[in-house]
N, C-alpha and C positions, 0 to 999 in steps of 0.2 A: 370434506371433499378435497381440501388442499393436501391433507395428510395422505389421502389415497393416491393423489397425483404424484406425491413425492416417492411413493413406493411402487410406482409404475415401472415397466421395463425400460423406459427412457432414462431413468435415474442412474447415474454412475457415481462412483466413490473414488476419492483421491486419498491415498495413504501418504502421510507426510511426517517425517521426523522433525519435531519442533523442540529444540533445547533438551534433547535426550528422551522425549516422549513420542511414541508412535501414535499419532493422532489420525482420525478418520473423518474426512469432510465429504458429506454428500453434496452433490451438485446436479444441476439439471440444465445442461447446455442447450437442450432443445426448447426451453421455455422462451417466451417472448421478452423476458426481462434479463438484461445483461448481468444483473446482480446475482443470478443463480449459478454462475460459473466461477471456478477457482482460477483467477488470473495470475500469470507468472510474476507480476510485480509484487504481489503479496508474499510469494515465496522468497524473492530477493530481499524484501524488507525483513522478514523473520530471520533469514540466515545472516543478514547484516547485524541484527541484534545478537545473534548467537556468537558471531565472531568477536564482537566488541563488549561482551558482558563480563569479562573476567576482571576488568578494572575500569575506572573512569565513570562517566555519567550514566552508562547503561549497565552498570553492575547492580545486582540485586540490593546491595546495601544502600545504593543511591536511589533506586526506584521503588523500594518497599513503601507501600501506602500512597504512592503518587496517583492522582486522579487523571484518568485518560478517557477521552471520548473518541470513538472511531466513527468516521463519516463514511457512508456508503459501504458498510461492513461486508455486504454480500454473504459469502459462506463463512466468514469469521476468522480466517487464517491469521491476519495481522494482529487482531485483538488478542489472540492466544499468545502470541509472542510477548506482548507486554504483560499479560496476566501471569505468565510463567516466571517473569522476573519480579513479581511481587506487586504489580500495579492493580488498582481497582478500576476496571474497564467498563465503560458504557458503550456497547456496540449498537449502532443505529443504522436504520435503513427505512425504505418505504414499506407500506403495509404489505404489499404483495410478496415481498422478500422475507418478511419476518418468520413465517412458519419454518422455512428451511434453515434460517439463521438460528432460531431457537432450538431446533432439532440438533444442529451441530454443537451449539454451546452446551446443551444438556448432556449429550453423549460424551463429548470430550472432557468436560469437567468431571464427569463420573469416572472416566478412564484415568485421569490424572490423580484424583483423590484415592482411587483404589490402588494405584501403583505406589503412591507415597502417602499413606494415610496419616503419618505422624509429622509430615513436613509442613512448615509454615511458609515455605518459599512461594507457594502459589497464592496470588492475590485473590481477585474475584472477577467475574465477568457476567454482566446482565444485559438484556436486550430491551430496546425501546424504539418506538417509531420516531423518526425525525425527518420531516420534509424540509429541504433546504429553503431558508428564507422565512420559515414559519415562526413567527415571534413567540407563539405559545409553546411550541415544541422546544424551542431554544431555551426559553425561560425555565420550562419544566425539567430540563436536563441538569440545571444547577451550575451554571458557569460562575467563575472562570475555572478552567481546567489547567493542570500542570502540562499536559500534553494533548495535542489534537493530532490524530493520525488518519491516514487514508491511503489506499492503494488503487491505482487505475480508476480514479473517480472523475478524471478529466479525459473525455474522448470527443467532445463536440464544443464549439464555441459558445453555444447558448447556455452551457452549464457553468461557465466561468463566473459570471456575476452572482448567481444564486449561491455558489460555493463561497465566494468572498463574503457575501452578506450573511453567511452562516458562521464562518470562521471568526470574523471580527467580534461579534457579540459573545462568542464562546471563549475569547481570549482575555488574558489579563497581562500585567506587566512582566510576569515570569513565565508565561506560556511558551512552550516550544512546539512548533508545528512540523511534523514529519510526514512527507508525502512521497509515495512511490508512483512512478509514472512511466508508461511506455509510449514512446514517440510514434504516432501514427499519421499525424498531419503537421507539416512545418508551420502552416498558418495558425493552427490552434496553439502549437507550441510557442510561437513568437508572441501571440496575443496573451497567452497565459503568463509568460515571464514579464511582459510589459505591465500587466495588471498587478501581479504580485509585488513587483519592485516599487510600486507606488506606496505600498503600505508596510512592506516587510523588508528586513534584512535577509537576503536570500543567499544560501550557500548550497552548492552542489557537492554531494558526497563523493569523494574520489573513489575510483575503482579499487585502489589499494585497501580501502576500508571495508570493501564488500567481501563476502565469501568467495573464495577462488573458483568454486564450481557454479554457484548460483549468482551469476551476473551475465549481462549481455549488453552489447553496444547500444541497443535501442532502449534499454531500461535504466532510468535515472532515479536517484533518491535525493530529495531536497530537504534541507533543514532550515527553518525560518523562525524569525521572531519579529514582533512589532517594532517598527522604527520608533525612536525616542519621541518624535512629534506625535505619532499615533498613540503612544502611551499617555502623553500629556492630555491629548484630546479625548481619548477613549475612556480612561480610568484615572481621573485627576487625583482622586483621594488615595490611590495606592502609590507609595514611593518605594521603589525597589530597583536594584541594579538589573541590567539586561542579562538574560540567560546566556550561559556559555555557548559558543558556537564551535563548530569543527575548526581546528587550528590551521588546517591547510587552506591557503588562500587561492582564490580563483580570480585572476586579474579583473575580468569583466563581470564576475558573479553570475555568469550564465552557464547553462548546461550545454555541452557540446558533445556530439556523438564521438566515440573513440575512433581514431584513424586506424589504418591498416595495421600499424605496429601493435595495436592492442588486441588484434584478432589472433585466434590460435593458428598454429602453423598450417592447418589443413583448410584455412579460409583465406580467400583473396577477394579483390574487388576488380571489376572490369572498368573500362574507361568512363562509364556513366555512373560509377559508384554502386553498381548492383553487387550484392554479396553472392559469391560463388563458393560452394562447399563441395569438397571431394569426399564422399562417404564410402568409396570403394574399400572393402575389407575392414571397415571401422566398426567396432562394437560401441554402441551409443549407451550412455547413461540415461536414466529416466529423464533427467533435466535436459540433456541434449536432444533427446527425442521430442520433448515438448517444444523446444525452441525451433528445431528444424520443421516440425509440423506447423508451427505458427507461421513461419516464413513461407512455407508452401501454400498455406491457406490464403495469405495475403496476396501472393502472386496470382493464384487462381482467381481471387476476387477482382484483381485489377485487370486481368486479361479479358478483352472483349473478342469473342469469336464471331467472325462474319462469314456467313454461308452464302455462296453464290447461288442464285436461283436460275 
C-alpha cells in the first residue's frame, strides 16, 4: 500500500545535480510526515560539500571509507553527498519514511553506478530504521561513526533532547557532526545552541565556505565535535586528538543571521527586519524560486485573516 501511495498523483519529484550526477528524489509534500519532503537545507549541505571537495577534509581522498550516519534522512539528499565522496553511509529515519527513502536510495544508486560503472569513487548507502533515543536502534547502527550528519532535523523544542541523546552514543572522540538547519523559531534556535554548547565545540560554517548560489540568510551549517570533557567521560578507553574544525573563528561560536550587506542587491529589509524582494523583470533560478516560495509560504502561514461579521 505504501508503494501505491508513493506512485499517487500527489507524488512529485525533485531533480538535483549532486557532484556531477543528475539525481532524482521522489517526495510527497502532502503526506502527514515532514520527512517526505526535500528541504532546502539538504541542498545547501550537498552544495557545501561540492564546493569544498577539491582539497582538505572533504576531498574524496580524505573521506574514502569513512563511516557516516545520517539522522532524519527523509528523502536522502544529504546522504548521497557523502556517499559520492566515498563514504559508507547509513541513512536512518522513522518507519513511515523508510519506503520513500529506500526508493530514492535504490533509484539513485543505480543511476550513479550506470553512469560510472568502473568508478570506485562512490562509497555506499544503506537504509535502516532509527528512532531517536532508542538504545537498541543506536546499538544496532554500530557506533562510533566518523561523521554524523543531519539537515532540517530540528524544528521544534521537544526534538532537541532526543536528538542529543542519539548523537552522544553514536559519537566517538574523532567524530565530526555536520548539521544543516533553517531558522524558523528564535526560541528553538537559542535553546538548541545552548544545549549543543554544553557538550560540543560548535562552529558555524561561514557563508564564504558555502556554494555561492545554494545559500540563504536563514540557512546555517554547523560543524561540531565532542568537548574534551565529554570525550573523557563518554569514551575513556579511546585516546585521540580532537577532529579538525573549520579554521574561521566565530567570536561567540554562535550562528547569526546575515545582515543586509549579505543579501543580494535586489533584496532589502524594512524597519522591522522583514525581507523585501523586488522580483520585477527578474528571471529566477530554480533555487531562487524555491527560496522565495518558502518565504511566501511562511508569510501566509503567519498572517491571520479576520473577517468582520
